C-alpha positions as a Markdown table, in Angstrom:
| # | Residue | x | y | z |
|---|---|---|---|---|
| 1 | Unk | 75.4 | -20.8 | -86.6 |
| 2 | Unk | 77.6 | -22.1 | -88.7 |
| 3 | Unk | 78.4 | -21.5 | -92.5 |
| 4 | Unk | 81.5 | -22.5 | -94.9 |
| 5 | Unk | 81.8 | -23.3 | -98.3 |
| 6 | Unk | 84.7 | -24.2 | -100.4 |
| 7 | Unk | 84.9 | -24.4 | -104.4 |
| 8 | Unk | 87.9 | -25.8 | -106.3 |
| 9 | Unk | 86.8 | -25.4 | -109.8 |
| 10 | Unk | 87.8 | -22.6 | -111.9 |
| 11 | Unk | 84.5 | -21.7 | -113.5 |
| 12 | Unk | 82.7 | -22.0 | -110.0 |
| 13 | Unk | 85.1 | -19.6 | -108.2 |
| 14 | Unk | 84.7 | -17.0 | -111.1 |
| 15 | Unk | 80.8 | -17.7 | -110.9 |
| 16 | Unk | 81.0 | -16.7 | -107.1 |
| 17 | Unk | 83.4 | -13.7 | -107.3 |
| 18 | Unk | 81.9 | -12.4 | -110.3 |
| 19 | Unk | 78.1 | -12.5 | -108.7 |
| 20 | Unk | 79.5 | -10.9 | -105.5 |
| 21 | Unk | 81.8 | -8.3 | -107.7 |
| 22 | Unk | 78.2 | -7.4 | -109.9 |
| 23 | Unk | 76.1 | -7.1 | -106.6 |
| 24 | Unk | 78.6 | -4.9 | -104.8 |
| 25 | Unk | 77.9 | -2.1 | -107.4 |
| 26 | Unk | 74.2 | -2.0 | -107.0 |
| 27 | Unk | 74.0 | -1.0 | -103.7 |
| 28 | Unk | 76.0 | 0.1 | -100.4 |
| 29 | Unk | 75.0 | -3.2 | -98.3 |
| 30 | Unk | 74.3 | -6.6 | -99.3 |
| 31 | Unk | 72.1 | -9.1 | -97.6 |
| 32 | Unk | 73.3 | -12.8 | -97.7 |
| 33 | Unk | 70.7 | -15.1 | -97.1 |
| 34 | Unk | 72.6 | -18.6 | -96.4 |
| 35 | Unk | 70.0 | -21.6 | -96.5 |
| 36 | Unk | 71.0 | -25.6 | -96.7 |
| 37 | Unk | 70.5 | -25.4 | -100.6 |
| 38 | Unk | 72.7 | -22.5 | -101.3 |
| 39 | Unk | 73.1 | -18.7 | -100.9 |
| 40 | Unk | 71.2 | -15.9 | -102.0 |
| 41 | Unk | 72.8 | -12.4 | -102.2 |
| 42 | Unk | 70.3 | -9.7 | -102.1 |
| 43 | Unk | 71.4 | -6.1 | -103.4 |
| 44 | Unk | 68.7 | -4.1 | -101.6 |
| 45 | Unk | 68.8 | -0.4 | -101.4 |
| 46 | Unk | 65.3 | -0.5 | -99.6 |
| 47 | Unk | 66.8 | -2.0 | -96.5 |
| 48 | Unk | 66.6 | 1.4 | -94.8 |
| 49 | Unk | 64.8 | 3.6 | -97.3 |
| 50 | Unk | 61.4 | 1.5 | -98.0 |
| 51 | Unk | 62.1 | 1.5 | -101.8 |
| 52 | Unk | 60.6 | -1.2 | -103.9 |
| 53 | Unk | 63.9 | -2.1 | -106.0 |
| 54 | Unk | 65.5 | -5.3 | -105.0 |
| 55 | Unk | 68.0 | -7.4 | -107.1 |
| 56 | Unk | 68.8 | -11.2 | -106.3 |
| 57 | Unk | 71.4 | -13.6 | -107.1 |
| 58 | Unk | 71.3 | -17.5 | -106.2 |
| 59 | Unk | 74.3 | -19.4 | -105.5 |
| 60 | Unk | 73.3 | -23.3 | -105.5 |
| 61 | Unk | 75.5 | -25.2 | -103.5 |
| 62 | Unk | 75.1 | -28.3 | -105.5 |
| 63 | Unk | 76.2 | -26.5 | -108.8 |
| 64 | Unk | 79.1 | -24.4 | -107.2 |
| 65 | Unk | 80.6 | -25.7 | -104.0 |
| 66 | Unk | 82.8 | -28.6 | -103.4 |
| 67 | Unk | 82.2 | -28.3 | -99.9 |
| 68 | Unk | 79.2 | -26.8 | -98.1 |
| 69 | Unk | 78.4 | -26.8 | -94.6 |
| 70 | Unk | 75.5 | -25.2 | -93.2 |
| 71 | Unk | 73.5 | -24.9 | -89.7 |
| 72 | Unk | 71.2 | -22.2 | -89.2 |
| 73 | Unk | 70.0 | -20.2 | -86.2 |
| 74 | Unk | 67.7 | -22.8 | -85.0 |
| 75 | Unk | 66.0 | -26.1 | -86.0 |
| 76 | Unk | 62.7 | -24.3 | -87.1 |
| 77 | Unk | 64.4 | -21.4 | -88.7 |
| 78 | Unk | 67.3 | -23.0 | -90.6 |
| 79 | Unk | 68.5 | -19.8 | -92.1 |
| 80 | Unk | 71.3 | -17.3 | -91.6 |
| 81 | Unk | 71.0 | -13.6 | -92.6 |
| 82 | Unk | 73.7 | -11.4 | -92.6 |
| 83 | Unk | 74.6 | -7.6 | -93.9 |
| 84 | Unk | 77.7 | -7.1 | -95.7 |
| 85 | Unk | 79.2 | -3.7 | -96.5 |
| 86 | Unk | 79.9 | -3.4 | -100.3 |
| 87 | Unk | 82.9 | -1.0 | -100.1 |
| 88 | Unk | 84.8 | -3.3 | -97.5 |
| 89 | Unk | 83.8 | -6.4 | -99.8 |
| 90 | Unk | 84.7 | -4.9 | -103.0 |
| 91 | Unk | 88.2 | -3.9 | -101.8 |
| 92 | Unk | 88.7 | -7.7 | -100.8 |
| 93 | Unk | 87.5 | -8.7 | -104.3 |
| 94 | Unk | 89.5 | -6.3 | -106.2 |
| 95 | Unk | 92.5 | -7.7 | -104.7 |
| 96 | Unk | 92.0 | -11.4 | -105.9 |
| 97 | Unk | 93.8 | -12.5 | -109.3 |
| 98 | Unk | 92.1 | -14.8 | -111.9 |
| 99 | Unk | 94.5 | -18.1 | -111.1 |
| 100 | Unk | 92.6 | -19.0 | -108.0 |
| 101 | Unk | 93.4 | -22.6 | -107.1 |
| 102 | Unk | 90.4 | -22.6 | -104.3 |
| 103 | Unk | 88.4 | -20.4 | -102.6 |
| 104 | Unk | 86.7 | -20.8 | -98.9 |
| 105 | Unk | 84.5 | -18.6 | -97.2 |
| 106 | Unk | 83.6 | -18.8 | -93.6 |
| 107 | Unk | 81.2 | -17.2 | -91.2 |
| 108 | Unk | 83.2 | -16.9 | -88.1 |
| 109 | Unk | 83.6 | -14.9 | -84.5 |
| 110 | Unk | 85.6 | -11.8 | -85.2 |
| 111 | Unk | 88.9 | -11.0 | -83.2 |
| 112 | Unk | 88.2 | -10.5 | -79.5 |
| 113 | Unk | 87.9 | -7.3 | -78.2 |
| 114 | Unk | 86.4 | -5.5 | -81.2 |
| 115 | Unk | 83.2 | -4.2 | -81.5 |
| 116 | Unk | 81.7 | -6.3 | -84.5 |
| 117 | Unk | 81.4 | -9.9 | -83.3 |
| 118 | Unk | 81.3 | -11.9 | -86.6 |
| 119 | Unk | 83.4 | -11.8 | -89.8 |
| 120 | Unk | 83.1 | -13.2 | -93.1 |
| 121 | Unk | 86.5 | -14.9 | -93.6 |
| 122 | Unk | 87.8 | -15.2 | -97.1 |
| 123 | Unk | 90.7 | -17.7 | -97.9 |
| 124 | Unk | 92.1 | -18.0 | -101.4 |
| 125 | Unk | 94.8 | -20.4 | -102.5 |
| 126 | Unk | 97.1 | -19.5 | -105.3 |
| 127 | Unk | 99.3 | -22.2 | -107.1 |
| 128 | Unk | 102.8 | -21.7 | -106.9 |
| 129 | Unk | 106.0 | -23.5 | -107.9 |
| 130 | Unk | 107.0 | -25.1 | -104.5 |
| 131 | Unk | 104.0 | -25.0 | -102.4 |
| 132 | Unk | 100.3 | -23.4 | -102.4 |
| 133 | Unk | 100.0 | -19.6 | -101.4 |
| 134 | Unk | 97.2 | -18.8 | -99.0 |
| 135 | Unk | 95.8 | -15.1 | -98.7 |
| 136 | Unk | 93.4 | -14.2 | -95.8 |
| 137 | Unk | 90.9 | -11.6 | -95.8 |
| 138 | Unk | 88.2 | -10.6 | -93.0 |
| 139 | Unk | 85.0 | -8.6 | -93.6 |
| 140 | Unk | 83.2 | -7.5 | -90.9 |
| 141 | Unk | 79.4 | -8.3 | -90.9 |
| 142 | Unk | 76.2 | -7.7 | -89.0 |
| 143 | Unk | 73.9 | -10.7 | -87.9 |
| 144 | Unk | 70.2 | -9.7 | -89.1 |
| 145 | Unk | 67.7 | -10.4 | -86.3 |
| 146 | Unk | 64.8 | -12.6 | -87.2 |
| 147 | Unk | 62.1 | -9.8 | -87.2 |
| 148 | Unk | 64.0 | -8.1 | -90.3 |
| 149 | Unk | 63.9 | -11.5 | -92.2 |
| 150 | Unk | 60.4 | -11.0 | -94.0 |
| 151 | Unk | 61.6 | -8.7 | -97.1 |
| 152 | Unk | 64.5 | -11.0 | -98.3 |
| 153 | Unk | 62.3 | -14.3 | -98.2 |
| 154 | Unk | 62.7 | -16.2 | -101.5 |
| 155 | Unk | 59.8 | -15.0 | -103.4 |
| 156 | Unk | 57.9 | -17.8 | -105.3 |
| 157 | Unk | 57.6 | -17.4 | -109.1 |
| 158 | Unk | 54.4 | -18.5 | -111.1 |
| 159 | Unk | 54.5 | -21.3 | -113.1 |
| 160 | Unk | 54.7 | -20.2 | -116.9 |
| 161 | Unk | 54.6 | -22.0 | -120.3 |
| 162 | Unk | 56.5 | -21.1 | -123.2 |
| 163 | Unk | 54.8 | -21.5 | -126.7 |
| 164 | Unk | 56.7 | -22.1 | -129.4 |
Protein backbone atom coordinates (compact mmCIF):
# COMPACT_ATOMS: atom_id res chain seq x y z
CA UNK A 1 0.00 0.00 0.00
CA UNK A 2 1.66 3.20 -1.23
CA UNK A 3 0.43 6.69 -1.90
CA UNK A 4 2.40 9.84 -2.71
CA UNK A 5 1.83 12.96 -4.76
CA UNK A 6 3.74 16.13 -5.50
CA UNK A 7 2.54 19.34 -7.06
CA UNK A 8 4.66 22.34 -8.03
CA UNK A 9 2.12 24.61 -9.72
CA UNK A 10 0.77 27.36 -7.48
CA UNK A 11 -2.82 27.03 -8.71
CA UNK A 12 -2.77 23.26 -8.17
CA UNK A 13 -1.33 23.68 -4.67
CA UNK A 14 -4.00 26.25 -3.84
CA UNK A 15 -6.73 23.95 -5.19
CA UNK A 16 -5.57 20.99 -3.11
CA UNK A 17 -5.08 22.97 0.10
CA UNK A 18 -8.29 24.96 -0.41
CA UNK A 19 -10.31 21.78 -0.92
CA UNK A 20 -8.89 20.26 2.24
CA UNK A 21 -9.49 23.46 4.26
CA UNK A 22 -13.11 23.64 3.12
CA UNK A 23 -13.72 19.95 3.85
CA UNK A 24 -12.30 20.21 7.39
CA UNK A 25 -15.01 22.74 8.24
CA UNK A 26 -17.83 20.30 7.42
CA UNK A 27 -17.19 17.44 9.84
CA UNK A 28 -14.88 16.05 12.51
CA UNK A 29 -13.34 13.33 10.33
CA UNK A 30 -12.56 13.19 6.63
CA UNK A 31 -12.46 10.02 4.58
CA UNK A 32 -9.81 9.97 1.85
CA UNK A 33 -10.48 7.54 -1.00
CA UNK A 34 -7.27 7.16 -3.00
CA UNK A 35 -7.36 5.48 -6.40
CA UNK A 36 -5.08 5.27 -9.45
CA UNK A 37 -6.85 8.28 -11.00
CA UNK A 38 -6.82 10.63 -8.00
CA UNK A 39 -8.18 11.37 -4.55
CA UNK A 40 -11.74 11.73 -3.31
CA UNK A 41 -12.20 13.60 -0.05
CA UNK A 42 -15.45 12.70 1.66
CA UNK A 43 -16.73 14.90 4.48
CA UNK A 44 -19.11 12.51 6.12
CA UNK A 45 -20.75 13.13 9.47
CA UNK A 46 -22.73 9.89 9.00
CA UNK A 47 -19.65 7.66 9.31
CA UNK A 48 -20.61 6.91 12.89
CA UNK A 49 -24.22 8.17 13.07
CA UNK A 50 -25.93 6.95 9.82
CA UNK A 51 -27.05 10.42 8.73
CA UNK A 52 -27.68 10.82 4.95
CA UNK A 53 -25.64 14.05 4.53
CA UNK A 54 -22.38 13.54 2.63
CA UNK A 55 -20.12 15.98 0.73
CA UNK A 56 -17.45 14.92 -1.76
CA UNK A 57 -14.50 16.52 -3.50
CA UNK A 58 -12.48 14.97 -6.31
CA UNK A 59 -8.82 15.84 -6.94
CA UNK A 60 -7.88 14.30 -10.30
CA UNK A 61 -4.25 13.27 -10.64
CA UNK A 62 -3.78 14.36 -14.25
CA UNK A 63 -5.07 17.88 -13.55
CA UNK A 64 -3.30 18.72 -10.30
CA UNK A 65 -0.28 16.57 -9.56
CA UNK A 66 3.19 16.72 -11.06
CA UNK A 67 4.02 13.31 -9.61
CA UNK A 68 1.45 10.73 -8.48
CA UNK A 69 2.39 7.24 -7.25
CA UNK A 70 -0.24 4.84 -6.03
CA UNK A 71 -0.51 1.14 -5.14
CA UNK A 72 -3.74 0.01 -3.51
CA UNK A 73 -4.55 -2.56 -0.87
CA UNK A 74 -4.50 -5.44 -3.38
CA UNK A 75 -4.64 -6.09 -7.11
CA UNK A 76 -8.41 -6.68 -7.14
CA UNK A 77 -9.14 -3.78 -4.74
CA UNK A 78 -6.77 -1.10 -6.01
CA UNK A 79 -7.92 1.55 -3.52
CA UNK A 80 -6.92 2.95 -0.14
CA UNK A 81 -9.42 4.42 2.31
CA UNK A 82 -8.27 6.27 5.38
CA UNK A 83 -9.84 8.40 8.07
CA UNK A 84 -8.22 11.76 8.93
CA UNK A 85 -9.13 13.81 12.02
CA UNK A 86 -10.13 17.30 10.87
CA UNK A 87 -8.78 19.15 13.88
CA UNK A 88 -5.23 17.91 13.32
CA UNK A 89 -5.46 18.50 9.58
CA UNK A 90 -6.86 22.03 9.91
CA UNK A 91 -4.11 22.93 12.41
CA UNK A 92 -1.48 21.88 9.89
CA UNK A 93 -3.17 23.61 6.95
CA UNK A 94 -3.37 26.85 8.96
CA UNK A 95 0.44 26.97 9.19
CA UNK A 96 0.95 27.00 5.42
CA UNK A 97 1.61 30.33 3.70
CA UNK A 98 0.56 31.36 0.21
CA UNK A 99 4.04 31.37 -1.37
CA UNK A 100 4.48 27.57 -1.54
CA UNK A 101 6.97 26.35 -4.13
CA UNK A 102 5.92 22.68 -3.90
CA UNK A 103 3.65 20.42 -1.87
CA UNK A 104 4.22 16.72 -1.27
CA UNK A 105 1.80 14.44 0.60
CA UNK A 106 2.74 10.86 1.37
CA UNK A 107 1.18 7.92 3.23
CA UNK A 108 3.84 6.56 5.55
CA UNK A 109 4.38 4.39 8.60
CA UNK A 110 4.37 6.38 11.81
CA UNK A 111 7.24 6.51 14.26
CA UNK A 112 7.91 3.17 15.92
CA UNK A 113 6.50 2.74 19.40
CA UNK A 114 3.43 4.93 18.77
CA UNK A 115 -0.07 3.56 18.90
CA UNK A 116 -0.93 5.15 15.56
CA UNK A 117 0.61 3.06 12.80
CA UNK A 118 0.13 5.26 9.71
CA UNK A 119 0.64 8.98 9.15
CA UNK A 120 -0.03 11.38 6.31
CA UNK A 121 3.21 13.33 5.81
CA UNK A 122 2.99 16.87 4.46
CA UNK A 123 6.19 18.40 3.08
CA UNK A 124 6.00 22.01 1.96
CA UNK A 125 8.84 23.75 0.13
CA UNK A 126 9.11 27.51 0.44
CA UNK A 127 11.43 29.60 -1.74
CA UNK A 128 14.23 31.51 0.00
CA UNK A 129 17.18 33.59 -1.14
CA UNK A 130 19.94 30.99 -0.82
CA UNK A 131 18.15 27.61 -0.74
CA UNK A 132 14.71 26.15 -0.49
CA UNK A 133 13.26 25.75 2.97
CA UNK A 134 11.29 22.58 3.79
CA UNK A 135 8.62 22.26 6.48
CA UNK A 136 7.38 18.79 7.50
CA UNK A 137 4.12 17.90 9.30
CA UNK A 138 2.57 14.53 10.17
CA UNK A 139 -1.09 13.71 10.76
CA UNK A 140 -2.01 10.40 12.37
CA UNK A 141 -4.60 8.51 10.31
CA UNK A 142 -6.57 5.27 10.49
CA UNK A 143 -6.67 2.94 7.51
CA UNK A 144 -10.27 1.79 6.99
CA UNK A 145 -11.03 -1.88 6.73
CA UNK A 146 -12.55 -3.02 3.46
CA UNK A 147 -15.90 -3.94 5.02
CA UNK A 148 -16.53 -0.20 5.71
CA UNK A 149 -15.81 1.00 2.14
CA UNK A 150 -19.31 0.65 0.64
CA UNK A 151 -20.84 4.00 1.74
CA UNK A 152 -17.84 5.88 0.37
CA UNK A 153 -17.70 4.33 -3.10
CA UNK A 154 -17.86 6.72 -6.03
CA UNK A 155 -21.50 7.16 -6.97
CA UNK A 156 -22.31 7.21 -10.72
CA UNK A 157 -24.18 10.25 -11.98
CA UNK A 158 -27.05 9.69 -14.39
CA UNK A 159 -26.51 11.22 -17.85
CA UNK A 160 -28.34 14.45 -18.45
CA UNK A 161 -29.01 16.83 -21.34
CA UNK A 162 -28.78 20.58 -21.19
CA UNK A 163 -31.43 22.23 -23.35
CA UNK A 164 -30.55 25.62 -24.74
